[in-house]
N, C-alpha and C positions, 0 to 999 in steps of 0.2 A: 499805713506806711507814710513816713515823713515826705512832705512835698506833693503828695497826690491830692487831687481834688476829691473831697469826700462828702461835700454837701453844697447845695446851691439854694439860695432863697430868691424867689421872684416877687418883687413888691407890686402891689396892686392897690389902686384907689378904692376899688370895689372888689373884694375877694370873692364874692359870690359870682359876679360876672367873669372874673378871671378863671375860677374853677370850671365854669361852664365852657369857656373858651378852650382851655387846655384839655378838658374832657372830650370836646368835639373834635379837636385837632389830633390828639394822641391817644384818647381813650383813658386818660388818667382818672383815677378815683382819689379822693383825699379823706383824711381823718382829722378831726379837730384835735389839736394838741393843747389848747388853752386859749381862751379868748377868741380872737379872729385869726389865729395862726393854724394853718392846715397842712399837715404832712402829706406828701405825695405817696400813695400806696403802691402803685404799680408802674412807676417810671423811675427817673433818676432819684438818687438819695437827695431829698430836699423838701422844700415847702413853699407854699404861697402865703405871703405875709402882708399885713397892712403897710401901705406906703407911708413913710414918715419923712420929715425934713431930713435931708441928707441921705436918704435911702430911696433913691429913685431909679437905680439901675440894679440888675441882678447882682447878688452878693455871692462870691465864691469863697469857700472855706478850704484851706490847705491843712492836711494833717500834720501834727508834730507830736513827738514823744515827750517834749519838755517845753511847754508853752512859755515859761518864764525865761528860759535861755533863748528861745526864738524871738520873743519880744525884745530882749536885750540886743540881740543881733540886728533886728530891724532898725533900732536906734543907731547902732554902730555903723550901719550902712547908709545912714542918712534918711531913713524913713521915720514915720511917726506911728503912734498907737494910742488907743484909749486904754483904760485899765482892763485887767483880766477879770472876766465875770464867770462865776460858777453857775451852771445850769444843773440843778439837783438831779441826780440819776442819769445825766447825759455826759457831762464833762465840763471843761473850761474853754472859754472862747475869748478872743481879743480881736477887735476891729482895728485894722491898720491901713496905712497908705505907704506905698513905696517912695523912693526918693524923687519920683516925678509926679506924685500925687494920685496915682492909681489906687483905688480902694481894693482891699482884699481882707480876708479874715483868717485867723488861725484857730485850730480846734485840737484840743488834747482830750481824748476819750477818758471817761471816768474809769477808775480801776474796776476790773471784773471781780465780783465777789464769788 
C-alpha cells in the first residue's frame, strides 16, 4: 500500500554481532540474502546490512505503486533522490531525502508473475 512502511534496514559495522544482539533481544533469526546482507526471518520486514558511508542510521522504505512518479514528486516538494535502482526479483528502490534532509527510501514491488 502506498505510503506504508514496508521494509527497514538496520546498518551494522559487524553484522554478526548485530544479528547476535537482535537475536538475544527479540529472538530474531536471519537468512543471508547475498554477501553480508541478512534478511530478518521472524521479525519486522527488513534486514541487517553492512554499515557504509552515509548509511549509519536505520533506513525506512515506504511503498509506492509508481516509483518514477513518486521520485518526481519528491523533487517537486523540495526533496532529493538518488537514481532508481532495480533489485532483480524484488522490485525498484530509490534512496531519498525530504526537504529538511531526513533520509528515507521508496520501494515499488516487482510485478507478480
